C-alpha positions in Angstrom: -171.8 120.2 110.3 -169.5 117.2 110.6 -166.6 117.5 113.0 -163.4 115.3 113.0 -161.7 115.1 116.2 -157.9 114.0 116.1 -155.8 112.9 119.1 -152.7 110.7 119.3 -154.0 108.4 122.1 -157.2 107.5 124.1 -155.6 107.1 127.5 -157.4 108.0 130.6 -156.1 111.6 130.9 -157.4 115.0 131.3 -157.3 115.9 127.6 -158.8 112.6 126.4 -161.8 112.9 129.0 -162.2 116.6 127.9 -162.5 115.1 124.3 -165.0 112.4 125.3 -167.3 115.1 127.1 -167.0 117.4 124.1 -168.1 114.8 121.7 -170.8 113.6 123.7 -172.2 117.1 124.2 -171.9 117.9 120.5 -173.7 114.7 119.5 -176.4 115.5 122.1 -176.8 118.8 120.1 -177.1 117.0 116.7 -173.6 117.6 115.6 -172.0 114.7 113.6 -168.7 113.7 115.0 -166.0 111.1 114.5 -162.8 110.5 116.3 -159.5 109.5 114.8 -156.7 108.3 117.3 -153.4 106.5 117.4 -153.5 103.0 119.0 -151.1 103.8 121.8 -152.1 102.7 125.4 -150.4 103.2 128.6 -150.4 102.7 132.3 -153.1 105.4 132.7 -155.7 103.1 131.2 -157.8 103.6 128.1 -161.0 105.4 127.4 -161.4 103.6 124.1 -164.1 101.5 125.4 -166.3 104.2 126.8 -165.8 106.1 123.5 -167.1 103.1 121.4 -169.7 102.5 123.7 -171.2 106.1 123.1 -173.0 104.4 120.3 -175.2 106.2 118.0 -173.0 105.5 114.9 -170.0 107.3 116.3 -167.0 106.3 114.2 -163.7 105.8 116.0 -160.8 105.1 113.8 -157.4 104.0 115.1 -154.4 104.8 112.7 -151.5 102.5 113.5 -148.9 105.2 112.3 -150.3 108.1 114.8 -148.1 108.0 117.7 -147.1 110.5 120.5 -143.3 110.2 120.1 -141.3 111.8 117.4 -140.6 109.2 114.7 -140.1 110.7 111.1 -141.1 107.6 109.2 -144.1 106.9 111.1 -145.0 110.7 111.2 -144.8 110.8 107.5 -147.0 107.9 107.2 -149.5 109.3 109.7 -149.6 112.6 107.9 -150.5 110.7 104.6 -153.0 108.5 106.3 -154.9 111.4 107.9 -154.9 113.4 104.7 -156.5 110.5 103.0 -159.1 110.1 105.7 -160.0 113.7 105.7 -160.4 113.7 102.0 -162.9 110.9 102.4 -164.6 111.9 105.5 -166.7 114.9 104.2 -165.8 116.9 107.4 -166.4 120.5 107.4 -164.1 121.0 110.4 -161.0 119.3 111.8 -160.5 119.8 115.6 -157.0 118.7 116.6 -156.2 118.0 120.4 -152.6 118.0 122.0 -149.5 118.9 120.4 -148.5 116.0 117.9 -152.0 115.7 116.7 -152.3 119.4 116.2 -149.3 119.4 113.9 -150.1 116.3 111.8 -153.6 117.0 111.8 -153.5 120.5 111.0 -151.1 119.8 108.0 -153.1 116.9 106.6 -156.4 119.0 106.8 -154.7 121.6 104.6 -153.5 119.0 102.2 -157.0 117.5 102.1 -158.7 120.9 101.5 -160.8 120.9 104.7 -162.3 124.2 105.2 -161.7 124.9 108.9 -159.3 123.7 111.5 -159.6 124.2 115.3 -156.5 123.3 117.6 -156.8 122.7 121.3 -153.4 122.2 122.5 -154.3 121.7 126.1 -151.4 123.8 127.2 -147.9 124.0 126.0 -144.8 122.0 126.5 -142.3 125.0 126.9 -142.9 126.1 130.6 -139.8 126.4 132.7 -141.4 124.2 135.5 -142.7 121.5 133.1 -141.2 118.0 133.1 -142.4 116.6 129.8 -140.4 113.3 128.7 -138.5 113.7 125.5 -138.9 117.5 125.6 -137.7 119.1 128.7 -135.0 116.6 129.1 -133.7 117.5 125.5 -133.1 121.4 125.6 -131.2 121.2 122.3 -134.4 120.1 120.6 -136.3 123.1 122.1 -135.9 125.3 118.9 -137.2 122.6 116.7 -140.3 122.0 119.0 -141.0 125.6 119.1 -140.8 125.8 115.1 -143.1 122.7 115.0 -145.6 124.2 117.3 -145.6 127.6 115.4 -146.3 125.5 112.4 -149.1 123.6 113.9 -150.7 126.9 115.3 -150.2 128.4 111.7 -152.2 125.4 110.1 -155.3 126.2 112.3 -157.7 128.9 111.9 -158.5 129.4 115.6 -156.3 128.0 118.5 -158.0 127.4 121.9 -156.1 128.4 125.1 -157.7 126.9 128.5 -157.2 130.1 130.5 -156.2 133.7 129.9 -152.7 132.9 131.4 -152.4 130.0 129.1 -153.1 132.4 126.1 -150.8 135.0 127.5 -147.9 132.5 127.9 -148.5 131.2 124.2 -148.5 134.8 122.9 -145.3 135.6 124.9 -143.6 132.5 123.2 -144.5 133.9 119.7 -146.5 130.6 119.0 -149.3 132.6 117.1 -150.7 136.1 117.0 -153.2 137.1 119.7 -156.2 137.4 117.4 -155.9 133.7 116.5 -156.7 132.6 120.2 -160.0 132.0 122.0 -160.2 131.0 125.5 -162.4 128.1 126.4 -161.7 126.2 129.8 -162.1 122.5 130.0 -165.5 121.7 131.7 -166.5 119.0 134.2 -169.8 117.3 134.4 -171.1 118.2 137.9 -173.7 115.2 137.9 -171.2 112.7 139.3 -170.4 115.0 142.1 -174.1 115.7 143.0 -174.8 112.7 145.0 -171.7 111.6 146.9 -171.3 109.0 149.5 -170.7 110.1 153.2 -166.9 110.3 154.1 -167.3 107.1 156.2 -169.0 105.2 153.5 -166.4 106.2 151.1 -163.6 105.2 153.2 -165.0 101.8 153.9 -165.6 101.1 150.3 -161.9 102.0 149.4 -160.3 100.4 152.5 -159.0 103.7 153.7 -158.4 104.4 157.5 -161.6 105.8 159.2 -160.0 108.2 161.6 -157.0 109.7 159.7 -156.9 113.2 157.9 -156.8 112.1 154.5 -155.1 114.3 151.7 -155.8 113.2 148.1 -154.4 113.9 144.8 -155.4 112.3 141.5 -153.3 112.2 138.3 -150.7 110.5 136.2 -147.8 109.5 138.5 -145.2 111.3 136.4 -142.6 114.2 137.0 -145.0 117.1 135.9 -147.5 116.1 138.3 -145.4 116.4 141.4 -146.4 113.6 143.6 -142.8 113.2 144.7 -143.1 116.8 146.1 -146.4 115.8 147.9 -144.6 112.9 149.6 -141.7 115.1 150.6 -144.1 117.7 152.1 -145.9 114.6 154.1 -142.5 113.6 155.5 -142.0 117.1 156.9 -145.3 116.8 158.8 -144.6 114.7 161.9 -148.3 113.9 162.7 -148.9 110.4 161.5 -152.6 110.8 161.4 -152.1 113.0 158.2 -152.0 110.6 155.3 -151.8 110.8 151.6 -154.0 109.0 148.9 -152.7 108.7 145.4 -155.1 107.9 142.7 -153.6 107.0 139.3 -150.7 105.3 137.6 -147.7 106.0 135.5 -144.0 105.8 135.2 -143.2 107.1 138.6 -145.2 104.7 140.5 -142.2 102.3 141.4 -140.1 105.0 142.8 -143.0 106.6 144.6 -143.8 103.4 146.2 -140.2 102.8 147.3 -140.1 106.3 148.8 -143.5 105.5 150.7 -141.8 102.4 152.3 -139.1 104.6 154.0 -139.4 104.8 157.9 -140.8 108.4 157.9 -143.6 107.6 155.6 -144.4 104.0 156.3 -148.2 103.2 156.5 -149.1 107.0 155.6 -149.4 106.6 151.8 -152.1 104.9 150.1 -152.0 104.0 146.4 -155.5 103.3 144.7 -154.2 102.9 141.2 -156.4 103.7 138.2 -160.1 104.3 139.3 -163.2 105.3 137.3 -164.9 106.3 140.6 -162.8 109.5 141.3 -165.8 111.4 142.7 -166.1 108.6 145.5 -162.4 108.7 145.9 -162.7 112.5 146.6 -165.6 112.0 148.9 -163.3 110.1 151.3 -160.8 112.9 151.6 -160.4 115.9 153.9 -158.3 117.8 151.5 -157.2 118.0 147.9 -153.8 118.9 146.9 -152.4 119.5 143.5 -148.6 119.4 143.7 -147.9 119.9 140.1 -144.9 121.5 138.5 -147.0 122.5 135.4 -150.6 122.6 134.5 -152.3 124.3 131.6 -155.5 124.4 133.6 -155.8 121.9 136.3 -159.0 120.1 135.3 -158.7 117.8 138.5 -158.9 120.9 140.5 -162.2 121.7 139.0 -163.3 118.1 140.0 -162.2 118.8 143.6 -164.1 122.1 143.4 -167.2 120.2 142.3 -166.7 117.9 145.2 -166.7 120.6 147.6 -163.2 119.6 148.9 -160.9 122.3 150.4 -157.9 122.7 147.9 -154.2 123.5 148.3 -152.5 123.8 144.8 -149.3 124.8 143.1 -149.3 128.3 141.7 -148.7 127.2 138.2 -150.0 127.7 134.7 -153.7 128.3 134.6 -154.4 127.2 138.1 -154.6 130.8 139.5 -157.2 131.6 136.7 -159.7 129.1 138.4 -158.6 129.1 142.0 -158.4 132.4 143.9 -155.8 132.4 146.7 -157.5 132.8 150.1 -160.9 132.8 148.6 -161.7 129.6 146.9 -158.3 127.7 147.8 -154.8 128.1 149.0 -152.1 128.4 146.4 -148.3 127.5 147.1 -144.9 127.9 145.1 -144.4 124.9 142.9 -141.9 122.2 143.9 -141.6 123.7 147.4 -142.4 120.7 150.0 -141.9 123.0 153.0 -144.5 125.6 151.7 -146.9 122.8 150.7 -146.5 121.1 154.2 -147.4 124.4 155.7 -150.4 124.7 153.8 -151.5 121.1 154.4 -151.3 121.6 158.1 -153.9 124.6 158.1 -157.4 123.8 159.2 -159.6 123.1 156.0 -162.0 126.0 155.3 -165.5 124.6 154.4 -166.4 128.2 153.3 -163.7 128.4 150.8 -164.9 125.0 149.6 -168.4 126.2 149.0 -167.4 129.1 147.2 -165.1 127.0 145.0 -168.0 124.8 144.1 -170.3 127.6 143.4 -167.8 129.0 141.1 -167.2 125.8 139.2 -170.9 125.2 138.6 -171.1 128.8 137.1 -168.2 128.8 134.9 -166.5 125.5 134.4 -169.2 122.8 133.4 -169.2 120.6 130.3 -172.3 122.3 129.0 -170.7 125.7 129.0 -167.6 124.2 127.4 -169.7 122.5 124.7 -171.7 125.6 123.9 -168.5 127.7 123.6 -167.0 125.3 121.2 -170.1 125.2 119.1 -170.1 128.8 118.9 -166.5 128.9 117.8 -167.3 126.2 115.1 -170.2 128.3 113.7 -168.0 131.3 113.7 -165.8 129.5 111.2 -168.8 128.8 109.0 -168.5 125.0 109.7 
C-alpha cells in the first residue's frame, strides 16, 4: 500500500498536526506514505521541519501552485500538477485533507486513474456560527462553495466525518449520501501528557503569576476561535486574580492585545504566542476554556482532557460529542460572554476532569485513529 496525503499548507494547526500523527502512525505500521502540500506559511508557524525530520525516506513535496485561497489560474495549475504527480507516484490511495485539497486532490486523482480516494474535510465551512475568512463574509458565494464541496465529496470513495454530529450536519446540507461517510475522530498522543511538570514549575518556566487562577485557551487567534468572547467574559468577572492565558498567534492578535490593555483587563491577559510545549502550558492552568464559535471536533479539547484539566467549552459542532455536559465538562452557548463568565466562576471539578481524561484515553488516542484509517483504507482495497 502506498498512500499520498494532500493538504494545502503545513501550518501549525489541528488538521496539520492530525496529518503528522496519522503519517507517523501509518509508517510505524509499515505503510508507505508521501505528503504533498502547498508552500504557504502563516503566523501560526509551520510543521514542515517536523514532517521532513520524520525521516525514513518520507517524501514531502511542495507544489508552488497549491494554495488555500481561491485563484482560478493557480488552481488550474495545481490541478494539473497534482494529476501529473499522482500519475508518477504509483500510489494506490489518495487521502486529501481540508476543503481545497479535497476538491483539487480528488479531481486530480480521478484524472490520474488512482484506484481509491479518501477525503477528510476536518469539518465543513457552512456552519451558521462559523467565521471563515473569504467564505462566511461572502454570502453570495455560498452556493458556489456548496457546489464545489459536493463535487469534492463526489470525487471521493469515502468521506471522513470527525464526530456523529459532524456527519449529520454534512448529510443535512446534502454534501454526500449518508452511506459514503465514516466517522473517525482526530486522536491525540497521550504520551506528552503523561509526565507533566507541577503547576508551580510550569508557571515559573512560563513566567506566569504563581497565585492567580489561570484560565488557558490554545488556538489560532482568529474569529472562529472566539478569543474575543473569552476576553469579554473575563471583563465581566470583577475578581482580578482570575486571569487568562492565550497560546497561539493569528490575524486577531493585535486587536486582542489592544483589548487586553483596556483598564478592565490590564494585567489580566497573558499572550504566550506560538508554543511547541502545549502540554506544559496546560499544566500551568487551573481551567481550560474553548470559546469557539465553531469546531468540527475540538482537538484541543481532547488535549485538555489528556492533561486532566477541568473544561468549559462552547456547545458547537462536534464538541458535545466528546464532552458531556455535567459529566466530563461544562458546555455553554457560543458567543455568550455572560454565560461563559458564569461557568468560569464555578469551582473546577477534579472528578469531571478525571472522567474526561479516562474517556480520552479510551476513545480519542492517535493509535485508535490510525487503526481506524488503516481499516478504512483496506476496505477500499488499497
